[in-house]
Each structure stands twice: as C-alpha cells, then as structure tokens.
N, C-alpha and C positions, 0 to 999 in steps of 0.2 A: 492550556489543557483542553479548552473547549474547541480550539482549532484542530488539535490532534484527533479528537473524537469525531469532528465533522469530516476530516479526511478519511478516517477509518470507516465511517458510515457510508460515504460515497464509494470507497473501494469495495466494500462488501456487497453493495448493490450492483457492482459492475460498471459504475459510471467512470468516465474519463476524468482523471485527476492530473493536472499539469504538474510536472516535476518542479519543485521550488528551488532546486539547485541550479538547473540549466535553463529553465523556462522554455525549453525546446521540445522535450519529450513528455511522455505520459507514463504513469505507473501501470505495470501489467503484473499479474500473479505469476509465481514461479512454480511450475510442475503440478498445478491443480487449477480448479475453478476459483473464481473470485470469492465466492461465498465460503470456501473452505481454506483459503490461503492465509498464511501468517507472514509471508514475505513477498514483497513487491519490488520490482526493479524498474528503472527508467528505460524507455525504449531507445533513447539516444545512446548509441554505442560509445560515444566519447565522454559520457557522463557516468559518474559513479554513484548517482543518486539511488537511494533505496529507502524502503519503509518496512519496518518489521514491528510486529506486536506479539506479545505473549499473553495468551489467555490465562485468567486466574481460575485455578481449579481447586475447589474445596474438597478435601478428603475427610470424611468423618469416620 
C-alpha cells in the first residue's frame, strides 16, 4: 500500500514514473493535467500498463 501511495504522489506532482509492467515507458495522464487526473497510461504503445485511482468522497 505504501508503494501505491508513493506512485500516486509522484504522478500527482507530474514526476516521471516508470511503468512497472514493461519498464520501458512512463505513465502520463489521460485527457487532463497530472494534478487532476484519475487515470494514467503507459507511453509505450505495445504495453497495456495503466494506473487508476478513485478518490474517496464523503457526502454528509
């Protein structure tokens, strides 16, 4: 879990995060900026690596 939080923190800051699936590409945000993205894909076209997180929203 700590490693996942570390990856998310780096992605949110816009840092380059190597894809752990292919070790050749890097994660980039889909259709938005890194600080707003919930979905990231690998830049390697031959790789299906992706990272998705869902924010926890409390409704009172």
